[in-house]
N, C-alpha and C positions, 0 to 999 in steps of 0.2 A: 363421547367426543363428537364434535361437529366441525364441519367446514362450511364456508358460505360462498355464494356468488353474488355479485351486485349488478343491478340493472339500472342504467341511467334514466333519469326522468327530469324533465325541466319543470321548475316551479317559479312563479313570479315572486320577485323580491325587489322592492323599491322600483318597480317598473321594468326591471331587467330579468331575463331568464337566467336562473342559476342552477347548475347541476345539482340533482338530488339523488341520493342512493337509496334504492329499495333492496333490502337484504333478504335473500332466500337461504335459510339454513338447511343444510343437508346432513343427516347423520353419516358419520364416517365409520366404515367397517373396522372393528378393532381386533387385534390379535391378543386377546386377554391371556391366553396360555403363555405366550412369549413374555408378556409383561410380568406375569407372576414368577416365571423362572428367573428373570433378571432381578426382581425384587428380593427373592430368596437368596440368590447368589451374592448380591452386593449389600444386602441388609438395608435397602432404601424403601421408602414408603411406596405403597402400591399405586397411589395416584400419580406420584412423580414418575414411576416406571411406565405407567400407561401413557402419560403425556410424551415421554421420550420415544417410546415405541411408535406412537401415532405420528411422530415427526420424522420417522425413518431411522432413528438411532436404535438398532435392533440387537446389536451384539453387546455382550457384557463388557468387553474391552473398550468399545466405543463409548458406552455409558460411563464407565469409570474415567476415561480420558475427558469426557465432557464435564464431569463433576469435580475432577481434580486436575485442572490444567497445570502443566509444568513445562518449563523451558527445555527440559530433557526430551520432550516429544516434538520439538521443532524439526522440520525436515532439513536435510543437508542442503545448504544454499547452492552447492555445485550441481544439484539435480536440475537446476534451471539452465536451459540451453542458453549459450552465450556467456555464461558466467566466467568460465576459465579464460576466455579471450579477453573479457573486460578487465579482469584482475591483472593479467599480464600487461595490458595496455596502460593501466594506471601506474603500475610499477615502472614502466618505461618512462613515463612523464616525470615521475618522482626522481628517478636516477639521473635524468637529463637536466633537471632543474627547471622544467617548464611550468607554465601556469595552466590551471584548469578552470573552466567556466561551468558552474552549476546552473542549469536553466530549469526553473520551476513553473508553478502555476499559481493563480491568485486565490484559489479557495483554501480552506483549512488543510485539506490533504496535501495540496501542493506546497503550502507554506511550511508545514511541519516536515515534509520530505526534504525541502531545501535546507532548512535549519539543521536537520539530522545529517545531511551529506556534508554541509559546511563544517560542522563540528568534527565529523569523522576524518575528513581529508586534511583539515587544518592541523590535526594532531601529528601528521606526518609531513605535510608540505609547508606548514606555517601559514599564518593568515594572509600574508601579502601575495601568496601564489594561488590562493583559492578565491576566484571571483564568482559572483552570482547575479542572476537576473530574475526578478519576479515581474511578469508583464502586468500592466495596468488593465483592470477589467474593462474599463470604458475607453481608454486610449488605444490599447493594442488588441484586447480580446484574447480568446483562448489560442494557444499554440505557440510555436517557437518564433522568436523575433528575428527576422532576417537582418534588420538594422543592427541589432545587438551582436549578432554573429559576426558581421563585417567589422564592427568596432573591436570585438575580441581578437580577431586576426591581427589587427594593428597593435594590439596590446601584448602580443607575444603568446597568446593562448594556442596550444596545439591539440587540445582535447576538450570536448564538451560532453558533460553528462547530463542527460535530461531526467527529471523526476516528475512522475504523475503526468507526463506529456510526451509527445514525440512520435507515437506509433503511426500517426496519419500525416505527419509533416514531411512529405516527400520532397517538396520544393525547398524547404528550409534546410534540410539535410544536404541537399545537392549544393546549395549555396555554401554551406560549411565546408564541404569537400573542395569546392573551387577556391575557398579561402585558405585551404591548407589545414583545416581542423578536422580531426577524426571525431566521430560521434558515437557515444554509447547511450542507447535508449533504455531507460528503465521506466516502465509504464504498466498499467493494469487495465487499460481500456481495450476493447475489441479491435483487432487490426482490420483494415480493409482488404479488398481483393489484391491490392498492391501495397507493399511495405517499403519504407525508406531504405536506401542503400547505405546503411550505417555500418560502422566497424563491428558493433555487436548490438543485439537486441535482446533485452531481458524482460519478458512479459509472459506471465503464466497463462495468458489466453492465446498465445501464439500456438497454432496447430503443432508446431515442432517442439514445443516447450518440454513436454514430458514430465512436467511437475505434478506432484500428487494433489495440489490444492490450487484451484483457479481463482478463488475469490479474495485474494489479498487486496488491500487498498494500495494506493500509490506509495504511501509511506511504508507499508509492509514490504513492498518490492525493494524499495531503497534500503530498508533495514537488512534484507537478505544479502544485498551487495556488500553492505558494511560488515556483516558476519563473515562473508567470504574474504574480504580484504584483511580482516583481523586474523582469520585462520591461516592465511597465506603470509602473515607477518609483514604486510605492506603498511599497515597502520598500527600504532601502539594502543589506541583507544579500546577500552572494553565496550563492546556493542551494547551490553546490558545497561550501561549508563544513559542510553538514548531511549529507553523504553517509555519514558514519560511522553516524549514527542510521538512515539508510535501509537500509544493509546489514544492521544488526542486526535490525531489524524484519522485513525481507524474508526473511532466512534463517530466523528464528524462526517465521514464519507458514507455512513449508513450501509456498510457491507455486512453480510451475515456474520454473527458472532459464533462461528463454528471453527473447528480445526485450529489452524494457526492463529486466526484472528482472535479466537477466544483466549488462547495462551498469551498472545501479545498484550491484549487488553488487561487480562487478569494480572500479569506481572507488571504491566505499565502503571496500573493503579497503585501498586505498592511503591513503585518508583516515584510517582506523583506525590505520594504522602511525605516523601523526604527530599523532594527536588530542591535544588539551590538556584534554579534558573530564575533570574529576575523577571523575565517576561511571563513565565508561567505563574509565578507567585502573584504578580500583579493581576493576571487574568483571573486567578482563583479568588483574589480579594474582591475584584469588581463583580464577580459572579455571586458573591455572598457565601 
């Protein structure tokens, strides 16, 4: 087994300096004994066992979970800090007949997160009470739109849920509060030294999160909230029907395919094979 480091070196190309990588390979110390034990216990090939152990997957139960991903091994969504408060707040808007704004992001993770949350909440609120906003990459850029938040206040929205965004939008969340809109942030980006004064923050990278897995994509965090809403009987939709969107967003965001990400993508690929979503079907057709 080998690992490598790269050293930058400039080389001329068409008259311009272009980065060039010189790779230095270094042998990695292997735990052959551990790999052989796992190989014998699980009946898998020794090379596969060596690769898994070299990548830090050293226990038999971890290896089995890696090779046999199942939805039963997903973590309890209520382990995420802020989840209980978020579910109660969504229920309150539902019971009061209020509107909700879903604020997403313009990349694949943000778009699939937005679509997922719209589908889930529309199953309880109805389509007319679930609004959404996807910012323009070039016109608005990344982050929450203060203009759209003010418009939402005039439209009768009393709750905004962010997906794949919001953890650093301190000013925009303040505007929402001044407009009379509570904010639930669902995000997967690293928080700054100061976080928004939101009604609830659901982010596995928050120091206070306490969640067993930090590397969810934005759509993965949104899915955990949908799981919680379903478990609390706030929405009737089966969260598993959304796994096609979860798989797309997770793979597109290039997060490590470990732990929950591996489970979500594995199950999501099965859902993709039988999806009835016109948008996803068109995307697959165009992709060949």
